[in-house]
FIKOLNU-151952 format. One record per atom (N, C-alpha, C): chain; residue in one letter; y, x, z. Coordinates in nm, 3 decimals. Example, Ala and Ser with C-alpha at 12.3 -4.5 7.8 and 13.67 -1.06 7.14 Angstrom:
% FIKOLNU-151952
+----+----+---------+---------+---------+
! ch ! aa !      py !      px !      pz !
+----+----+---------+---------+---------+
!  A !  A !  -0.569 !   1.319 !   0.780 !
!  A !  A !  -0.450 !   1.230 !   0.780 !
!  A !  A !  -0.330 !   1.320 !   0.780 !
!  A !  S !  -0.225 !   1.285 !   0.708 !
!  A !  S !  -0.106 !   1.367 !   0.714 !
!  A !  S !   0.003 !   1.290 !   0.787 !
+----+----+---------+---------+---------+
//
This chain:
% FIKOLNU-151952
+----+----+---------+---------+---------+
! ch ! aa !      py !      px !      pz !
+----+----+---------+---------+---------+
!  A !  M !   0.951 !   1.880 !   0.329 !
!  A !  M !   0.887 !   1.794 !   0.427 !
!  A !  M !   0.743 !   1.770 !   0.385 !
!  A !  K !   0.652 !   1.789 !   0.475 !
!  A !  K !   0.512 !   1.767 !   0.445 !
!  A !  K !   0.481 !   1.618 !   0.443 !
!  A !  L !   0.381 !   1.583 !   0.365 !
!  A !  L !   0.334 !   1.446 !   0.357 !
!  A !  L !   0.268 !   1.410 !   0.489 !
!  A !  R !   0.317 !   1.303 !   0.554 !
!  A !  R !   0.264 !   1.261 !   0.683 !
!  A !  R !   0.232 !   1.113 !   0.680 !
!  A !  T !   0.124 !   1.076 !   0.744 !
!  A !  T !   0.095 !   0.935 !   0.761 !
!  A !  T !   0.074 !   0.908 !   0.909 !
!  A !  L !   0.109 !   0.789 !   0.948 !
!  A !  L !   0.086 !   0.744 !   1.085 !
!  A !  L !  -0.006 !   0.624 !   1.078 !
!  A !  A !  -0.127 !   0.636 !   1.126 !
!  A !  A !  -0.219 !   0.523 !   1.129 !
!  A !  A !  -0.181 !   0.436 !   1.247 !
!  A !  T !  -0.165 !   0.306 !   1.222 !
!  A !  T !  -0.122 !   0.218 !   1.328 !
!  A !  T !  -0.237 !   0.134 !   1.385 !
!  A !  E !  -0.354 !   0.145 !   1.327 !
!  A !  E !  -0.471 !   0.077 !   1.381 !
!  A !  E !  -0.591 !   0.169 !   1.369 !
!  A !  A !  -0.687 !   0.149 !   1.455 !
!  A !  A !  -0.808 !   0.230 !   1.447 !
!  A !  A !  -0.880 !   0.198 !   1.317 !
!  A !  A !  -0.916 !   0.301 !   1.245 !
!  A !  A !  -0.982 !   0.283 !   1.116 !
!  A !  A !  -1.133 !   0.270 !   1.137 !
!  A !  P !  -1.197 !   0.173 !   1.068 !
!  A !  P !  -1.341 !   0.165 !   1.076 !
!  A !  P !  -1.404 !   0.284 !   1.003 !
!  A !  E !  -1.531 !   0.305 !   1.024 !
!  A !  E !  -1.600 !   0.416 !   0.958 !
!  A !  E !  -1.584 !   0.405 !   0.807 !
!  A !  R !  -1.555 !   0.516 !   0.743 !
!  A !  R !  -1.530 !   0.518 !   0.599 !
!  A !  R !  -1.654 !   0.477 !   0.519 !
!  A !  H !  -1.774 !   0.515 !   0.565 !
!  A !  H !  -1.894 !   0.484 !   0.488 !
!  A !  H !  -1.933 !   0.338 !   0.497 !
!  A !  A !  -1.872 !   0.261 !   0.588 !
!  A !  A !  -1.905 !   0.120 !   0.602 !
!  A !  A !  -1.850 !   0.039 !   0.484 !
!  A !  A !  -1.746 !   0.085 !   0.420 !
!  A !  A !  -1.687 !   0.014 !   0.308 !
!  A !  A !  -1.701 !   0.098 !   0.182 !
!  A !  E !  -1.742 !   0.034 !   0.074 !
!  A !  E !  -1.756 !   0.105 !  -0.051 !
!  A !  E !  -1.633 !   0.093 !  -0.139 !
!  A !  L !  -1.557 !  -0.012 !  -0.120 !
!  A !  L !  -1.443 !  -0.038 !  -0.206 !
!  A !  L !  -1.313 !  -0.015 !  -0.129 !
!  A !  D !  -1.231 !   0.080 !  -0.176 !
!  A !  D !  -1.104 !   0.114 !  -0.112 !
!  A !  D !  -0.992 !   0.041 !  -0.183 !
!  A !  L !  -0.942 !  -0.065 !  -0.120 !
!  A !  L !  -0.833 !  -0.145 !  -0.175 !
!  A !  L !  -0.704 !  -0.105 !  -0.105 !
!  A !  V !  -0.604 !  -0.068 !  -0.181 !
!  A !  V !  -0.477 !  -0.023 !  -0.125 !
!  A !  V !  -0.368 !  -0.122 !  -0.164 !
!  A !  V !  -0.297 !  -0.173 !  -0.064 !
!  A !  V !  -0.184 !  -0.264 !  -0.087 !
!  A !  V !  -0.058 !  -0.195 !  -0.037 !
!  A !  P !   0.026 !  -0.145 !  -0.128 !
!  A !  P !   0.154 !  -0.089 !  -0.084 !
!  A !  P !   0.248 !  -0.201 !  -0.041 !
!  A !  F !   0.312 !  -0.185 !   0.073 !
!  A !  F !   0.407 !  -0.286 !   0.122 !
!  A !  F !   0.529 !  -0.287 !   0.032 !
!  A !  T !   0.566 !  -0.408 !  -0.014 !
!  A !  T !   0.688 !  -0.424 !  -0.093 !
!  A !  T !   0.783 !  -0.516 !  -0.016 !
!  A !  T !   0.760 !  -0.645 !  -0.025 !
!  A !  T !   0.831 !  -0.742 !   0.059 !
!  A !  T !   0.726 !  -0.820 !   0.136 !
!  A !  T !   0.766 !  -0.890 !   0.239 !
!  A !  T !   0.670 !  -0.964 !   0.320 !
!  A !  T !   0.592 !  -1.065 !   0.236 !
!  A !  E !   0.662 !  -1.143 !   0.157 !
!  A !  E !   0.597 !  -1.247 !   0.077 !
!  A !  E !   0.506 !  -1.189 !  -0.031 !
!  A !  L !   0.554 !  -1.088 !  -0.102 !
!  A !  L !   0.472 !  -1.027 !  -0.207 !
!  A !  L !   0.354 !  -0.950 !  -0.148 !
!  A !  T !   0.372 !  -0.890 !  -0.033 !
!  A !  T !   0.262 !  -0.818 !   0.031 !
!  A !  T !   0.154 !  -0.917 !   0.075 !
!  A !  R !   0.194 !  -1.033 !   0.126 !
!  A !  R !   0.095 !  -1.137 !   0.161 !
!  A !  R !   0.015 !  -1.181 !   0.038 !
!  A !  A !   0.083 !  -1.198 !  -0.075 !
!  A !  A !   0.016 !  -1.237 !  -0.199 !
!  A !  A !  -0.082 !  -1.128 !  -0.244 !
!  A !  A !  -0.042 !  -1.002 !  -0.233 !
!  A !  A !  -0.130 !  -0.891 !  -0.271 !
!  A !  A !  -0.249 !  -0.882 !  -0.176 !
!  A !  L !  -0.227 !  -0.904 !  -0.046 !
!  A !  L !  -0.338 !  -0.903 !   0.050 !
!  A !  L !  -0.438 !  -1.014 !   0.020 !
!  A !  K !  -0.389 !  -1.131 !  -0.016 !
!  A !  K !  -0.477 !  -1.242 !  -0.050 !
!  A !  K !  -0.561 !  -1.206 !  -0.173 !
!  A !  A !  -0.499 !  -1.146 !  -0.273 !
!  A !  A !  -0.572 !  -1.103 !  -0.392 !
!  A !  A !  -0.675 !  -0.995 !  -0.357 !
!  A !  A !  -0.640 !  -0.904 !  -0.267 !
!  A !  A !  -0.733 !  -0.799 !  -0.225 !
!  A !  A !  -0.852 !  -0.859 !  -0.152 !
!  A !  E !  -0.829 !  -0.961 !  -0.070 !
!  A !  E !  -0.938 !  -1.028 !   0.001 !
!  A !  E !  -1.035 !  -1.093 !  -0.098 !
!  A !  I !  -0.980 !  -1.157 !  -0.200 !
!  A !  I !  -1.064 !  -1.221 !  -0.302 !
!  A !  I !  -1.143 !  -1.115 !  -0.378 !
!  A !  L !  -1.077 !  -1.007 !  -0.415 !
!  A !  L !  -1.143 !  -0.900 !  -0.490 !
!  A !  L !  -1.250 !  -0.830 !  -0.408 !
!  A !  G !  -1.223 !  -0.807 !  -0.281 !
!  A !  G !  -1.316 !  -0.731 !  -0.197 !
!  A !  G !  -1.423 !  -0.813 !  -0.128 !
!  A !  D !  -1.414 !  -0.946 !  -0.138 !
!  A !  D !  -1.510 !  -1.034 !  -0.071 !
!  A !  D !  -1.651 !  -1.011 !  -0.125 !
!  A !  G !  -1.743 !  -0.981 !  -0.037 !
!  A !  G !  -1.882 !  -0.958 !  -0.076 !
!  A !  G !  -1.910 !  -0.820 !  -0.132 !
!  A !  L !  -1.808 !  -0.736 !  -0.142 !
!  A !  L !  -1.826 !  -0.602 !  -0.198 !
!  A !  L !  -1.810 !  -0.492 !  -0.093 !
!  A !  R !  -1.814 !  -0.529 !   0.033 !
!  A !  R !  -1.796 !  -0.435 !   0.143 !
!  A !  R !  -1.668 !  -0.353 !   0.126 !
!  A !  G !  -1.562 !  -0.422 !   0.093 !
!  A !  G !  -1.433 !  -0.355 !   0.073 !
!  A !  G !  -1.352 !  -0.350 !   0.201 !
!  A !  S !  -1.262 !  -0.257 !   0.207 !
!  A !  S !  -1.165 !  -0.250 !   0.316 !
!  A !  S !  -1.027 !  -0.232 !   0.254 !
!  A !  I !  -0.927 !  -0.280 !   0.327 !
!  A !  I !  -0.790 !  -0.277 !   0.276 !
!  A !  I !  -0.708 !  -0.177 !   0.356 !
!  A !  R !  -0.634 !  -0.094 !   0.282 !
!  A !  R !  -0.535 !  -0.006 !   0.344 !
!  A !  R !  -0.398 !  -0.061 !   0.308 !
!  A !  L !  -0.325 !  -0.108 !   0.408 !
!  A !  L !  -0.188 !  -0.154 !   0.389 !
!  A !  L !  -0.098 !  -0.033 !   0.412 !
!  A !  L !  -0.027 !   0.007 !   0.309 !
!  A !  L !   0.047 !   0.132 !   0.312 !
!  A !  L !   0.197 !   0.107 !   0.298 !
!  A !  K !   0.273 !   0.146 !   0.398 !
!  A !  K !   0.419 !   0.137 !   0.393 !
!  A !  K !   0.474 !   0.276 !   0.363 !
!  A !  V !   0.535 !   0.292 !   0.247 !
!  A !  V !   0.597 !   0.418 !   0.210 !
!  A !  V !   0.743 !   0.411 !   0.253 !
!  A !  Q !   0.779 !   0.494 !   0.349 !
!  A !  Q !   0.917 !   0.499 !   0.399 !
!  A !  Q !   0.981 !   0.627 !   0.348 !
!  A !  V !   1.078 !   0.613 !   0.260 !
!  A !  V !   1.145 !   0.729 !   0.203 !
!  A !  V !   1.243 !   0.785 !   0.305 !
!  A !  V !   1.233 !   0.916 !   0.327 !
!  A !  V !   1.325 !   0.988 !   0.415 !
!  A !  V !   1.409 !   1.077 !   0.324 !
!  A !  P !   1.533 !   1.036 !   0.296 !
!  A !  P !   1.614 !   1.112 !   0.201 !
!  A !  P !   1.653 !   1.250 !   0.256 !
!  A !  F !   1.667 !   1.344 !   0.164 !
!  A !  F !   1.710 !   1.478 !   0.200 !
!  A !  F !   1.858 !   1.470 !   0.235 !
!  A !  P !   1.908 !   1.533 !   0.334 !
!  A !  P !   1.853 !   1.635 !   0.423 !
!  A !  P !   1.801 !   1.579 !   0.556 !
!  A !  M !   1.782 !   1.447 !   0.566 !
!  A !  M !   1.735 !   1.390 !   0.692 !
!  A !  M !   1.597 !   1.444 !   0.727 !
!  A !  R !   1.570 !   1.457 !   0.857 !
!  A !  R !   1.441 !   1.510 !   0.902 !
!  A !  R !   1.353 !   1.401 !   0.961 !
!  A !  Q !   1.409 !   1.280 !   0.977 !
!  A !  Q !   1.330 !   1.170 !   1.031 !
!  A !  Q !   1.366 !   1.042 !   0.957 !
!  A !  S !   1.283 !   0.941 !   0.973 !
!  A !  S !   1.302 !   0.816 !   0.902 !
!  A !  S !   1.433 !   0.748 !   0.944 !
!  A !  P !   1.506 !   0.693 !   0.847 !
!  A !  P !   1.627 !   0.618 !   0.883 !
!  A !  P !   1.595 !   0.483 !   0.948 !
!  A !  V !   1.469 !   0.440 !   0.937 !
!  A !  V !   1.424 !   0.317 !   1.000 !
!  A !  V !   1.333 !   0.354 !   1.117 !
!  A !  H !   1.356 !   0.294 !   1.232 !
!  A !  H !   1.278 !   0.325 !   1.351 !
!  A !  H !   1.129 !   0.296 !   1.325 !
!  A !  L !   1.043 !   0.391 !   1.360 !
!  A !  L !   0.900 !   0.376 !   1.335 !
!  A !  L !   0.840 !   0.258 !   1.410 !
!  A !  G !   0.893 !   0.226 !   1.527 !
!  A !  G !   0.845 !   0.110 !   1.602 !
!  A !  G !   0.866 !  -0.018 !   1.523 !
!  A !  F !   0.979 !  -0.029 !   1.455 !
!  A !  F !   1.006 !  -0.146 !   1.371 !
!  A !  F !   0.906 !  -0.154 !   1.256 !
!  A !  L !   0.879 !  -0.040 !   1.192 !
!  A !  L !   0.785 !  -0.038 !   1.080 !
!  A !  L !   0.644 !  -0.077 !   1.125 !
!  A !  K !   0.601 !  -0.025 !   1.242 !
!  A !  K !   0.470 !  -0.060 !   1.295 !
!  A !  K !   0.461 !  -0.209 !   1.325 !
!  A !  K !   0.567 !  -0.264 !   1.383 !
!  A !  K !   0.571 !  -0.407 !   1.415 !
!  A !  K !   0.564 !  -0.490 !   1.287 !
!  A !  E !   0.637 !  -0.446 !   1.185 !
!  A !  E !   0.639 !  -0.517 !   1.057 !
!  A !  E !   0.499 !  -0.521 !   0.995 !
!  A !  L !   0.429 !  -0.409 !   1.000 !
!  A !  L !   0.293 !  -0.404 !   0.943 !
!  A !  L !   0.193 !  -0.480 !   1.030 !
!  A !  G !   0.220 !  -0.489 !   1.159 !
!  A !  G !   0.130 !  -0.558 !   1.250 !
!  A !  G !   0.126 !  -0.708 !   1.230 !
!  A !  L !   0.218 !  -0.762 !   1.151 !
!  A !  L !   0.221 !  -0.906 !   1.125 !
!  A !  L !   0.113 !  -0.950 !   1.026 !
!  A !  F !   0.055 !  -0.856 !   0.954 !
!  A !  F !  -0.041 !  -0.889 !   0.850 !
!  A !  F !  -0.183 !  -0.888 !   0.904 !
!  A !  Q !  -0.262 !  -0.985 !   0.857 !
!  A !  Q !  -0.403 !  -0.995 !   0.894 !
!  A !  Q !  -0.485 !  -1.015 !   0.768 !
!  A !  S !  -0.615 !  -0.988 !   0.780 !
!  A !  S !  -0.703 !  -1.002 !   0.666 !
!  A !  S !  -0.843 !  -1.037 !   0.712 !
!  A !  T !  -0.918 !  -1.100 !   0.623 !
!  A !  T !  -1.058 !  -1.128 !   0.652 !
!  A !  T !  -1.144 !  -1.004 !   0.631 !
!  A !  L !  -1.092 !  -0.906 !   0.560 !
!  A !  L !  -1.160 !  -0.778 !   0.540 !
!  A !  L !  -1.107 !  -0.678 !   0.642 !
!  A !  P !  -1.180 !  -0.569 !   0.666 !
!  A !  P !  -1.126 !  -0.465 !   0.755 !
!  A !  P !  -0.991 !  -0.416 !   0.702 !
!  A !  L !  -0.891 !  -0.415 !   0.788 !
!  A !  L !  -0.754 !  -0.380 !   0.749 !
!  A !  L !  -0.705 !  -0.263 !   0.832 !
!  A !  R !  -0.660 !  -0.159 !   0.762 !
!  A !  R !  -0.598 !  -0.044 !   0.828 !
!  A !  R !  -0.455 !  -0.036 !   0.777 !
!  A !  T !  -0.362 !  -0.009 !   0.866 !
!  A !  T !  -0.223 !   0.004 !   0.825 !
!  A !  T !  -0.178 !   0.148 !   0.843 !
!  A !  H !  -0.099 !   0.195 !   0.749 !
!  A !  H !  -0.049 !   0.332 !   0.751 !
!  A !  H !   0.099 !   0.333 !   0.714 !
!  A !  I !   0.173 !   0.421 !   0.778 !
!  A !  I !   0.312 !   0.445 !   0.742 !
!  A !  I !   0.317 !   0.586 !   0.684 !
!  A !  L !   0.366 !   0.595 !   0.562 !
!  A !  L !   0.376 !   0.724 !   0.493 !
!  A !  L !   0.522 !   0.764 !   0.487 !
!  A !  L !   0.558 !   0.873 !   0.554 !
!  A !  L !   0.695 !   0.926 !   0.546 !
!  A !  L !   0.700 !   1.019 !   0.426 !
!  A !  A !   0.792 !   0.989 !   0.332 !
!  A !  A !   0.790 !   1.059 !   0.205 !
!  A !  A !   0.932 !   1.092 !   0.158 !
!  A !  R !   0.943 !   1.193 !   0.076 !
!  A !  R !   1.071 !   1.226 !   0.013 !
!  A !  R !   1.092 !   1.144 !  -0.113 !
!  A !  E !   0.985 !   1.120 !  -0.189 !
!  A !  E !   0.993 !   1.044 !  -0.312 !
!  A !  E !   0.883 !   0.938 !  -0.311 !
!  A !  Y !   0.916 !   0.818 !  -0.354 !
!  A !  Y !   0.823 !   0.705 !  -0.340 !
!  A !  Y !   0.697 !   0.721 !  -0.426 !
!  A !  V !   0.713 !   0.725 !  -0.558 !
!  A !  V !   0.597 !   0.723 !  -0.647 !
!  A !  V !   0.509 !   0.847 !  -0.635 !
!  A !  P !   0.564 !   0.969 !  -0.639 !
!  A !  P !   0.476 !   1.086 !  -0.628 !
!  A !  P !   0.400 !   1.091 !  -0.496 !
!  A !  D !   0.465 !   1.056 !  -0.386 !
!  A !  D !   0.397 !   1.062 !  -0.257 !
!  A !  D !   0.297 !   0.949 !  -0.240 !
!  A !  L !   0.326 !   0.831 !  -0.295 !
!  A !  L !   0.227 !   0.723 !  -0.295 !
!  A !  L !   0.106 !   0.764 !  -0.375 !
!  A !  T !   0.127 !   0.825 !  -0.491 !
!  A !  T !   0.017 !   0.870 !  -0.576 !
!  A !  T !  -0.071 !   0.970 !  -0.503 !
!  A !  R !  -0.010 !   1.063 !  -0.429 !
!  A !  R !  -0.088 !   1.162 !  -0.354 !
!  A !  R !  -0.166 !   1.098 !  -0.239 !
!  A !  A !  -0.119 !   0.985 !  -0.188 !
!  A !  A !  -0.187 !   0.919 !  -0.076 !
!  A !  A !  -0.309 !   0.838 !  -0.121 !
!  A !  L !  -0.325 !   0.820 !  -0.251 !
!  A !  L !  -0.437 !   0.742 !  -0.303 !
!  A !  L !  -0.560 !   0.828 !  -0.326 !
!  A !  N !  -0.676 !   0.770 !  -0.303 !
!  A !  N !  -0.802 !   0.837 !  -0.338 !
!  A !  N !  -0.828 !   0.816 !  -0.487 !
!  A !  H !  -0.913 !   0.899 !  -0.545 !
!  A !  H !  -0.941 !   0.884 !  -0.688 !
!  A !  H !  -1.013 !   0.752 !  -0.718 !
!  A !  D !  -1.081 !   0.694 !  -0.619 !
!  A !  D !  -1.154 !   0.569 !  -0.640 !
!  A !  D !  -1.081 !   0.447 !  -0.583 !
!  A !  S !  -0.958 !   0.463 !  -0.541 !
!  A !  S !  -0.881 !   0.351 !  -0.486 !
!  A !  S !  -0.843 !   0.251 !  -0.594 !
!  A !  I !  -0.836 !   0.126 !  -0.554 !
!  A !  I !  -0.782 !   0.021 !  -0.640 !
!  A !  I !  -0.654 !  -0.028 !  -0.573 !
!  A !  V !  -0.544 !  -0.019 !  -0.645 !
!  A !  V !  -0.414 !  -0.058 !  -0.591 !
!  A !  V !  -0.385 !  -0.202 !  -0.632 !
!  A !  I !  -0.351 !  -0.285 !  -0.535 !
!  A !  I !  -0.318 !  -0.424 !  -0.563 !
!  A !  I !  -0.171 !  -0.446 !  -0.533 !
!  A !  L !  -0.097 !  -0.491 !  -0.634 !
!  A !  L !   0.046 !  -0.517 !  -0.624 !
!  A !  L !   0.075 !  -0.660 !  -0.666 !
!  A !  A !   0.172 !  -0.722 !  -0.602 !
!  A !  A !   0.217 !  -0.856 !  -0.641 !
!  A !  A !   0.362 !  -0.847 !  -0.684 !
!  A !  T !   0.396 !  -0.929 !  -0.781 !
!  A !  T !   0.533 !  -0.932 !  -0.832 !
!  A !  T !   0.570 !  -1.074 !  -0.873 !
!  A !  W !   0.698 !  -1.097 !  -0.889 !
!  A !  W !   0.746 !  -1.226 !  -0.938 !
!  A !  W !   0.743 !  -1.226 !  -1.089 !
!  A !  R !   0.728 !  -1.343 !  -1.148 !
!  A !  R !   0.737 !  -1.355 !  -1.294 !
!  A !  R !   0.885 !  -1.349 !  -1.333 !
!  A !  R !   0.917 !  -1.256 !  -1.419 !
!  A !  R !   1.054 !  -1.238 !  -1.467 !
!  A !  R !   1.049 !  -1.206 !  -1.616 !
!  A !  P !   1.153 !  -1.238 !  -1.690 !
!  A !  P !   1.154 !  -1.202 !  -1.832 !
!  A !  P !   1.172 !  -1.052 !  -1.854 !
!  A !  W !   1.216 !  -0.981 !  -1.752 !
!  A !  W !   1.234 !  -0.836 !  -1.761 !
!  A !  W !   1.128 !  -0.768 !  -1.675 !
!  A !  R !   1.111 !  -0.640 !  -1.695 !
!  A !  R !   1.014 !  -0.563 !  -1.616 !
!  A !  R !   1.069 !  -0.544 !  -1.476 !
!  A !  T !   0.989 !  -0.582 !  -1.376 !
!  A !  T !   1.031 !  -0.566 !  -1.237 !
!  A !  T !   1.001 !  -0.425 !  -1.189 !
!  A !  R !   1.056 !  -0.391 !  -1.074 !
!  A !  R !   1.031 !  -0.260 !  -1.014 !
!  A !  R !   0.882 !  -0.243 !  -0.984 !
!  A !  T !   0.817 !  -0.350 !  -0.940 !
!  A !  T !   0.674 !  -0.344 !  -0.910 !
!  A !  T !   0.593 !  -0.321 !  -1.037 !
!  A !  E !   0.631 !  -0.385 !  -1.147 !
!  A !  E !   0.562 !  -0.362 !  -1.274 !
!  A !  E !   0.580 !  -0.218 !  -1.321 !
!  A !  S !   0.698 !  -0.162 !  -1.299 !
!  A !  S !   0.720 !  -0.020 !  -1.333 !
!  A !  S !   0.634 !   0.070 !  -1.247 !
!  A !  L !   0.620 !   0.036 !  -1.118 !
!  A !  L !   0.533 !   0.112 !  -1.029 !
!  A !  L !   0.389 !   0.105 !  -1.077 !
!  A !  A !   0.343 !  -0.014 !  -1.116 !
!  A !  A !   0.207 !  -0.030 !  -1.167 !
!  A !  A !   0.185 !   0.056 !  -1.291 !
!  A !  R !   0.282 !   0.059 !  -1.379 !
!  A !  R !   0.272 !   0.141 !  -1.500 !
!  A !  R !   0.263 !   0.289 !  -1.465 !
!  A !  S !   0.344 !   0.334 !  -1.369 !
!  A !  S !   0.342 !   0.475 !  -1.327 !
!  A !  S !   0.207 !   0.512 !  -1.267 !
!  A !  L !   0.153 !   0.424 !  -1.182 !
!  A !  L !   0.023 !   0.452 !  -1.120 !
!  A !  L !  -0.089 !   0.455 !  -1.223 !
!  A !  R !  -0.083 !   0.363 !  -1.318 !
!  A !  R !  -0.185 !   0.362 !  -1.425 !
!  A !  R !  -0.178 !   0.489 !  -1.507 !
!  A !  S !  -0.056 !   0.533 !  -1.539 !
!  A !  S !  -0.042 !   0.655 !  -1.619 !
!  A !  S !  -0.089 !   0.778 !  -1.542 !
!  A !  A !  -0.091 !   0.769 !  -1.408 !
!  A !  A !  -0.143 !   0.879 !  -1.325 !
!  A !  A !  -0.295 !   0.870 !  -1.310 !
!  A !  G !  -0.356 !   0.768 !  -1.371 !
!  A !  G !  -0.501 !   0.757 !  -1.370 !
!  A !  G !  -0.559 !   0.666 !  -1.263 !
!  A !  H !  -0.475 !   0.588 !  -1.196 !
!  A !  H !  -0.524 !   0.498 !  -1.091 !
!  A !  H !  -0.549 !   0.359 !  -1.146 !
!  A !  R !  -0.642 !   0.289 !  -1.082 !
!  A !  R !  -0.671 !   0.151 !  -1.119 !
!  A !  R !  -0.576 !   0.060 !  -1.042 !
!  A !  V !  -0.510 !  -0.030 !  -1.116 !
!  A !  V !  -0.408 !  -0.117 !  -1.055 !
!  A !  V !  -0.436 !  -0.262 !  -1.096 !
!  A !  V !  -0.429 !  -0.351 !  -0.997 !
!  A !  V !  -0.436 !  -0.494 !  -1.021 !
!  A !  V !  -0.297 !  -0.549 !  -0.992 !
!  A !  L !  -0.239 !  -0.615 !  -1.090 !
!  A !  L !  -0.105 !  -0.672 !  -1.074 !
!  A !  L !  -0.118 !  -0.824 !  -1.071 !
!  A !  V !  -0.071 !  -0.883 !  -0.960 !
!  A !  V !  -0.081 !  -1.026 !  -0.937 !
!  A !  V !   0.059 !  -1.085 !  -0.948 !
!  A !  H !   0.070 !  -1.197 !  -1.021 !
!  A !  H !   0.199 !  -1.265 !  -1.030 !
!  A !  H !   0.203 !  -1.375 !  -0.925 !
!  A !  A !   0.301 !  -1.367 !  -0.837 !
!  A !  A !   0.314 !  -1.464 !  -0.728 !
!  A !  A !   0.392 !  -1.586 !  -0.773 !
+----+----+---------+---------+---------+
//
């Protein structure tokens, strides 16, 4: 299956923003916390936010097990003071396909809960860092 994205909002001109902030959708509450952190980070720096929903399509399925209309509606609930573009990425594997969707200059903002053990989001942050990406991890 080829890597596909569905843009759900018109994207502003790429040259208008210098800072590419990427917020992968996790849960509604954690995504809101990550968006807030991205707004603070990008304020005054001409940043734009890409809200990215990675929807895993397991093999041998050929389409998403979750209706795309539902995913678009879910992403449409989020707003930002910075330019916000939402994307749905249909993928076979979460981390490798998310990594391929990032630009080399992207900054990934993730939010997680404080736990005595490593959370799934913290493991994702570690994987992205080891792949050479810049990651900001916010504790909600």
